[in-house]
N, CA, C and O atoms as a DFTB+ gen file, in Angstrom:
428 C
 N C O
     1  1      -7.758     -28.675      27.199
     2  2      -6.395     -28.663      26.701
     3  2      -6.253     -29.594      25.507
     4  3      -5.552     -29.281      24.545
     5  1      -6.925     -30.744      25.576
     6  2      -6.817     -31.713      24.498
     7  2      -7.435     -31.163      23.209
     8  3      -6.894     -31.374      22.123
     9  1      -8.559     -30.461      23.326
    10  2      -9.171     -29.856      22.143
    11  2      -8.249     -28.814      21.527
    12  3      -8.161     -28.710      20.303
    13  1      -7.565     -28.045      22.358
    14  2      -6.643     -27.038      21.851
    15  2      -5.508     -27.687      21.069
    16  3      -5.122     -27.190      20.011
    17  1      -4.968     -28.794      21.581
    18  2      -3.860     -29.464      20.924
    19  2      -4.288     -30.122      19.617
    20  3      -3.499     -30.185      18.673
    21  1      -5.517     -30.612      19.547
    22  2      -5.963     -31.220      18.292
    23  2      -6.230     -30.160      17.234
    24  3      -6.052     -30.419      16.044
    25  1      -6.652     -28.975      17.646
    26  2      -6.899     -27.908      16.687
    27  2      -5.630     -27.140      16.343
    28  3      -5.547     -26.552      15.264
    29  1      -4.648     -27.130      17.226
    30  2      -3.390     -26.417      17.023
    31  2      -2.234     -27.374      17.307
    32  3      -1.622     -27.298      18.372
    33  1      -1.926     -28.275      16.369
    34  2      -0.860     -29.242      16.638
    35  2       0.496     -28.551      16.753
    36  3       0.774     -27.555      16.084
    37  1       1.310     -29.103      17.606
    38  2       2.657     -28.576      17.811
    39  2       3.559     -29.166      16.740
    40  3       3.667     -30.385      16.611
    41  1       4.202     -28.302      15.975
    42  2       5.080     -28.780      14.916
    43  2       6.486     -28.996      15.463
    44  3       6.992     -28.206      16.260
    45  1       7.091     -30.068      15.022
    46  2       8.471     -30.316      15.415
    47  2       9.382     -29.440      14.562
    48  3       8.941     -28.832      13.587
    49  1      10.636     -29.382      14.934
    50  2      11.604     -28.590      14.190
    51  2      11.760     -29.137      12.764
    52  3      11.944     -28.378      11.812
    53  1      11.683     -30.445      12.640
    54  2      11.800     -31.066      11.333
    55  2      10.625     -30.657      10.429
    56  3      10.821     -30.351       9.253
    57  1       9.409     -30.654      10.987
    58  2       8.247     -30.239      10.201
    59  2       8.338     -28.764       9.816
    60  3       7.963     -28.391       8.705
    61  1       8.826     -27.937      10.711
    62  2       8.993     -26.522      10.399
    63  2      10.008     -26.330       9.276
    64  3       9.810     -25.499       8.390
    65  1      11.091     -27.096       9.315
    66  2      12.109     -27.023       8.267
    67  2      11.548     -27.478       6.929
    68  3      11.796     -26.840       5.906
    69  1      10.799     -28.567       6.922
    70  2      10.205     -29.070       5.680
    71  2       9.218     -28.062       5.118
    72  3       9.201     -27.827       3.910
    73  1       8.396     -27.459       5.971
    74  2       7.433     -26.460       5.506
    75  2       8.125     -25.220       4.953
    76  3       7.671     -24.658       3.957
    77  1       9.207     -24.786       5.575
    78  2       9.919     -23.610       5.065
    79  2      10.595     -23.917       3.732
    80  3      10.653     -23.047       2.863
    81  1      11.108     -25.139       3.552
    82  2      11.698     -25.527       2.262
    83  2      10.623     -25.578       1.191
    84  3      10.864     -25.155       0.060
    85  1       9.441     -26.088       1.521
    86  2       8.338     -26.134       0.556
    87  2       7.923     -24.721       0.157
    88  3       7.715     -24.449      -1.026
    89  1       7.803     -23.832       1.118
    90  2       7.417     -22.456       0.811
    91  2       8.465     -21.752      -0.032
    92  3       8.127     -20.954      -0.906
    93  1       9.730     -22.040       0.223
    94  2      10.808     -21.405      -0.528
    95  2      10.894     -21.937      -1.952
    96  3      11.192     -21.187      -2.882
    97  1      10.632     -23.232      -2.124
    98  2      10.814     -23.847      -3.438
    99  2       9.591     -23.731      -4.339
   100  3       9.693     -24.040      -5.526
   101  1       8.443     -23.302      -3.831
   102  2       7.277     -23.165      -4.701
   103  2       7.495     -22.005      -5.660
   104  3       8.048     -20.976      -5.273
   105  1       7.071     -22.160      -6.892
   106  2       7.281     -21.078      -7.858
   107  2       6.451     -19.852      -7.490
   108  3       5.311     -19.957      -7.038
   109  1       7.052     -18.707      -7.698
   110  2       6.377     -17.448      -7.396
   111  2       5.417     -17.108      -8.530
   112  3       5.642     -17.493      -9.678
   113  1       4.359     -16.395      -8.208
   114  2       3.379     -16.010      -9.208
   115  2       3.975     -14.924     -10.089
   116  3       4.398     -13.876      -9.601
   117  1       4.003     -15.182     -11.382
   118  2       4.571     -14.239     -12.337
   119  2       3.443     -13.626     -13.166
   120  3       2.483     -14.303     -13.535
   121  1       3.579     -12.355     -13.446
   122  2       2.620     -11.657     -14.286
   123  2       3.236     -11.456     -15.660
   124  3       4.446     -11.257     -15.770
   125  1       2.426     -11.503     -16.706
   126  2       2.982     -11.194     -18.016
   127  2       3.401      -9.728     -18.068
   128  3       2.657      -8.842     -17.648
   129  1       4.579      -9.492     -18.580
   130  2       5.123      -8.135     -18.622
   131  2       4.519      -7.399     -19.818
   132  3       4.636      -7.844     -20.960
   133  1       3.877      -6.276     -19.540
   134  2       3.320      -5.444     -20.604
   135  2       4.403      -4.496     -21.099
   136  3       5.404      -4.270     -20.419
   137  1       4.192      -3.947     -22.288
   138  2       5.214      -3.074     -22.855
   139  2       5.319      -1.779     -22.047
   140  3       4.333      -1.274     -21.511
   141  1       6.526      -1.271     -21.979
   142  2       6.804      -0.040     -21.237
   143  2       6.233       1.145     -21.993
   144  3       6.552       1.352     -23.164
   145  1       5.383       1.929     -21.325
   146  2       4.834       3.135     -21.925
   147  2       5.848       4.271     -21.824
   148  3       6.704       4.272     -20.939
   149  1       5.748       5.222     -22.721
   150  2       6.616       6.393     -22.636
   151  2       6.142       7.288     -21.491
   152  3       5.028       7.136     -20.991
   153  1       6.992       8.209     -21.091
   154  2       6.652       9.101     -19.976
   155  2       5.431       9.949     -20.306
   156  3       4.592      10.185     -19.436
   157  1       5.319      10.412     -21.551
   158  2       4.170      11.219     -21.941
   159  2       2.869      10.427     -21.864
   160  3       1.844      10.951     -21.429
   161  1       2.912       9.162     -22.288
   162  2       1.721       8.318     -22.230
   163  2       1.319       8.034     -20.784
   164  3       0.134       8.044     -20.452
   165  1       2.305       7.781     -19.929
   166  2       2.009       7.519     -18.515
   167  2       1.391       8.753     -17.875
   168  3       0.417       8.632     -17.132
   169  1       1.931       9.931     -18.144
   170  2       1.406      11.161     -17.574
   171  2      -0.023      11.398     -18.055
   172  3      -0.889      11.763     -17.260
   173  1      -0.275      11.196     -19.335
   174  2      -1.622      11.404     -19.876
   175  2      -2.618      10.427     -19.258
   176  3      -3.738      10.811     -18.920
   177  1      -2.219       9.174     -19.110
   178  2      -3.118       8.183     -18.521
   179  2      -3.326       8.427     -17.033
   180  3      -4.419       8.192     -16.518
   181  1      -2.284       8.901     -16.328
   182  2      -2.453       9.247     -14.914
   183  2      -3.425      10.406     -14.743
   184  3      -4.267      10.380     -13.845
   185  1      -3.318      11.414     -15.587
   186  2      -4.249      12.541     -15.525
   187  2      -5.672      12.079     -15.770
   188  3      -6.596      12.502     -15.075
   189  1      -5.852      11.215     -16.755
   190  2      -7.177      10.693     -17.053
   191  2      -7.709       9.862     -15.889
   192  3      -8.886       9.967     -15.541
   193  1      -6.857       9.041     -15.285
   194  2      -7.279       8.202     -14.154
   195  2      -7.625       9.043     -12.931
   196  3      -8.542       8.701     -12.183
   197  1      -6.897      10.145     -12.720
   198  2      -7.196      11.019     -11.583
   199  2      -8.500      11.780     -11.788
   200  3      -9.226      12.038     -10.828
   201  1      -8.800      12.139     -13.030
   202  2     -10.006      12.918     -13.305
   203  2     -11.256      12.062     -13.428
   204  3     -12.355      12.554     -13.170
   205  1     -11.128      10.814     -13.807
   206  2     -12.283       9.915     -13.850
   207  2     -12.308       9.097     -12.575
   208  3     -11.273       8.888     -11.941
   209  1     -13.453       8.648     -12.212
   210  2     -13.587       7.886     -10.975
   211  2     -13.801       6.411     -11.303
   212  3     -14.755       5.795     -10.828
   213  1     -12.907       5.852     -12.117
   214  2     -13.011       4.450     -12.478
   215  2     -11.727       3.725     -12.077
   216  3     -10.649       4.320     -12.098
   217  1     -11.833       2.450     -11.714
   218  2     -10.631       1.707     -11.324
   219  2      -9.721       1.447     -12.510
   220  3     -10.180       1.308     -13.644
   221  1      -8.441       1.385     -12.237
   222  2      -7.425       1.149     -13.269
   223  2      -6.536      -0.022     -12.845
   224  3      -6.487      -0.398     -11.674
   225  1      -5.847      -0.576     -13.817
   226  2      -4.837      -1.599     -13.561
   227  2      -3.480      -0.992     -13.857
   228  3      -3.235      -0.486     -14.952
   229  1      -2.607      -1.048     -12.871
   230  2      -1.281      -0.451     -13.001
   231  2      -0.241      -1.545     -12.827
   232  3      -0.295      -2.325     -11.876
   233  1       0.700      -1.593     -13.747
   234  2       1.808      -2.534     -13.618
   235  2       3.048      -1.732     -13.267
   236  3       3.417      -0.790     -13.968
   237  1       3.684      -2.121     -12.168
   238  2       4.862      -1.396     -11.697
   239  2       6.042      -2.358     -11.590
   240  3       5.864      -3.556     -11.375
   241  1       7.231      -1.822     -11.742
   242  2       8.447      -2.597     -11.488
   243  2       8.643      -2.674      -9.980
   244  3       8.402      -1.701      -9.265
   245  1       9.083      -3.839      -9.500
   246  2       9.304      -3.989      -8.063
   247  2      10.475      -3.148      -7.582
   248  3      10.505      -2.739      -6.422
   249  1      11.430      -2.886      -8.446
   250  2      12.522      -1.988      -8.123
   251  2      12.927      -1.269      -9.402
   252  3      12.508      -1.648     -10.495
   253  1      13.733      -0.243      -9.263
   254  2      14.128       0.533     -10.427
   255  2      15.088      -0.214     -11.333
   256  3      15.234       0.144     -12.502
   257  1      15.751      -1.250     -10.816
   258  2      16.778      -1.951     -11.579
   259  2      16.384      -3.359     -12.003
   260  3      17.231      -4.103     -12.497
   261  1      15.109      -3.751     -11.822
   262  2      14.726      -5.113     -12.161
   263  2      13.523      -5.115     -13.099
   264  3      12.831      -4.110     -13.260
   265  1      13.299      -6.268     -13.707
   266  2      12.148      -6.455     -14.573
   267  2      11.041      -7.233     -13.865
   268  3      10.061      -7.612     -14.505
   269  1      11.173      -7.479     -12.566
   270  2      10.100      -8.105     -11.807
   271  2       8.977      -7.095     -11.654
   272  3       9.209      -5.947     -11.273
   273  1       7.761      -7.525     -11.950
   274  2       6.643      -6.594     -11.947
   275  2       5.572      -7.043     -10.961
   276  3       5.506      -8.206     -10.565
   277  1       4.743      -6.089     -10.583
   278  2       3.569      -6.347      -9.750
   279  2       2.399      -5.593     -10.363
   280  3       2.572      -4.517     -10.934
   281  1       1.214      -6.165     -10.240
   282  2       0.011      -5.523     -10.744
   283  2      -0.782      -4.958      -9.578
   284  3      -0.958      -5.625      -8.559
   285  1      -1.254      -3.746      -9.725
   286  2      -2.123      -3.107      -8.749
   287  2      -3.426      -2.758      -9.446
   288  3      -3.418      -2.295     -10.587
   289  1      -4.542      -2.977      -8.767
   290  2      -5.840      -2.645      -9.317
   291  2      -6.574      -1.780      -8.304
   292  3      -6.634      -2.113      -7.120
   293  1      -7.127      -0.679      -8.767
   294  2      -7.891       0.166      -7.865
   295  2      -8.038       1.581      -8.385
   296  3      -7.786       1.873      -9.554
   297  1      -8.452       2.444      -7.480
   298  2      -8.673       3.847      -7.782
   299  2      -7.399       4.631      -7.490
   300  3      -6.720       4.368      -6.497
   301  1      -7.076       5.583      -8.342
   302  2      -5.858       6.380      -8.177
   303  2      -6.211       7.722      -7.564
   304  3      -7.146       8.396      -7.995
   305  1      -5.435       8.099      -6.536
   306  2      -5.584       9.383      -5.866
   307  2      -4.216      10.034      -5.763
   308  3      -3.186       9.374      -5.900
   309  1      -4.222      11.334      -5.522
   310  2      -2.987      12.073      -5.282
   311  2      -3.202      12.933      -4.052
   312  3      -4.189      13.666      -3.972
   313  1      -2.283      12.853      -3.086
   314  2      -2.441      13.643      -1.863
   315  2      -1.786      15.013      -2.024
   316  3      -1.247      15.325      -3.086
   317  1      -1.832      15.822      -0.984
   318  2      -1.310      17.192      -1.043
   319  2       0.199      17.241      -1.267
   320  3       0.710      18.228      -1.796
   321  1       0.913      16.198      -0.875
   322  2       2.360      16.155      -1.071
   323  2       2.736      15.682      -2.476
   324  3       3.919      15.673      -2.818
   325  1       1.762      15.288      -3.296
   326  2       2.029      14.846      -4.656
   327  2       2.246      13.357      -4.803
   328  3       2.572      12.894      -5.896
   329  1       2.074      12.587      -3.733
   330  2       2.250      11.142      -3.817
   331  2       1.087      10.522      -4.575
   332  3      -0.053      10.971      -4.456
   333  1       1.381       9.490      -5.355
   334  2       0.355       8.745      -6.070
   335  2      -0.042       7.564      -5.197
   336  3       0.806       6.783      -4.767
   337  1      -1.345       7.442      -4.940
   338  2      -1.874       6.384      -4.094
   339  2      -2.876       5.562      -4.889
   340  3      -3.674       6.107      -5.652
   341  1      -2.830       4.249      -4.704
   342  2      -3.792       3.347      -5.339
   343  2      -4.590       2.694      -4.221
   344  3      -4.023       2.076      -3.320
   345  1      -5.922       2.835      -4.286
   346  2      -6.796       2.252      -3.270
   347  2      -7.486       1.033      -3.853
   348  3      -8.158       1.124      -4.881
   349  1      -7.322      -0.104      -3.201
   350  2      -7.958      -1.340      -3.638
   351  2      -9.458      -1.269      -3.357
   352  3      -9.854      -0.895      -2.253
   353  1     -10.304      -1.620      -4.337
   354  2     -11.745      -1.561      -4.093
   355  2     -12.230      -2.634      -3.125
   356  3     -13.272      -2.458      -2.494
   357  1     -11.504      -3.738      -2.993
   358  2     -11.933      -4.816      -2.097
   359  2     -11.532      -4.549      -0.654
   360  3     -12.359      -4.652       0.252
   361  1     -10.258      -4.205      -0.435
   362  2      -9.756      -4.053       0.927
   363  2      -9.690      -2.607       1.384
   364  3      -9.506      -2.352       2.574
   365  1      -9.835      -1.656       0.474
   366  2      -9.736      -0.215       0.750
   367  2      -8.361       0.165       1.290
   368  3      -8.216       1.190       1.957
   369  1      -7.353      -0.658       1.004
   370  2      -5.982      -0.388       1.430
   371  2      -5.334       0.569       0.437
   372  3      -5.447       0.389      -0.775
   373  1      -4.660       1.580       0.956
   374  2      -3.968       2.550       0.116
   375  2      -2.504       2.120      -0.041
   376  3      -1.826       1.824       0.943
   377  1      -2.032       2.092      -1.284
   378  2      -0.658       1.742      -1.582
   379  2       0.006       2.923      -2.270
   380  3      -0.507       3.440      -3.263
   381  1       1.144       3.347      -1.743
   382  2       1.887       4.445      -2.345
   383  2       2.743       3.905      -3.488
   384  3       3.372       2.855      -3.362
   385  1       2.759       4.634      -4.603
   386  2       3.487       4.195      -5.793
   387  2       4.499       5.268      -6.170
   388  3       4.165       6.450      -6.251
   389  1       5.742       4.843      -6.401
   390  2       6.749       5.757      -6.920
   391  2       6.504       5.954      -8.414
   392  3       6.383       4.966      -9.139
   393  1       6.427       7.188      -8.898
   394  2       6.134       7.409     -10.314
   395  2       7.156       6.783     -11.258
   396  3       6.803       6.403     -12.375
   397  1       8.399       6.670     -10.841
   398  2       9.432       6.098     -11.697
   399  2       9.304       4.602     -11.893
   400  3       9.931       4.046     -12.795
   401  1       8.503       3.932     -11.067
   402  2       8.349       2.486     -11.192
   403  2       7.152       2.087     -12.042
   404  3       6.959       0.899     -12.302
   405  1       6.342       3.047     -12.481
   406  2       5.156       2.716     -13.284
   407  2       5.599       2.259     -14.664
   408  3       6.349       2.950     -15.352
   409  1       5.131       1.102     -15.051
   410  2       5.488       0.505     -16.333
   411  2       4.354       0.635     -17.344
   412  3       4.580       0.983     -18.503
   413  1       3.136       0.353     -16.894
   414  2       1.981       0.361     -17.784
   415  2       0.751       0.741     -16.967
   416  3       0.664       0.434     -15.778
   417  1      -0.187       1.405     -17.611
   418  2      -1.416       1.851     -16.943
   419  2      -2.580       1.591     -17.895
   420  3      -2.618       2.128     -19.003
   421  1      -3.527       0.764     -17.456
   422  2      -4.699       0.445     -18.271
   423  2      -5.934       1.003     -17.591
   424  3      -6.165       0.763     -16.406
   425  1      -6.724       1.748     -18.345
   426  2      -7.942       2.340     -17.781
   427  2      -9.137       1.549     -18.238
   428  3     -10.268       1.875     -17.879
């Protein structure tokens, strides 16, 4: 029991509050915003990414109404329903992407 407590210390409510304030106040990781591609350029680059088997970097808006962006890196696939999926080469996790949120696509 003593070994368990030394490896897994019990945090008091005060320590939990301090840790949550620290996590909340730390600056979030920001990515440099790339220029918005036109719809024709995005479609052409998506077609090229689907036909080649090379990883791409995709920058997407986190929502349709904000300029907060996220970067995705991986292979692009399209399923039978037409959804765009990005598979990470490290974790092999598939992420669904809304086409309207794509901001930039680098091959």
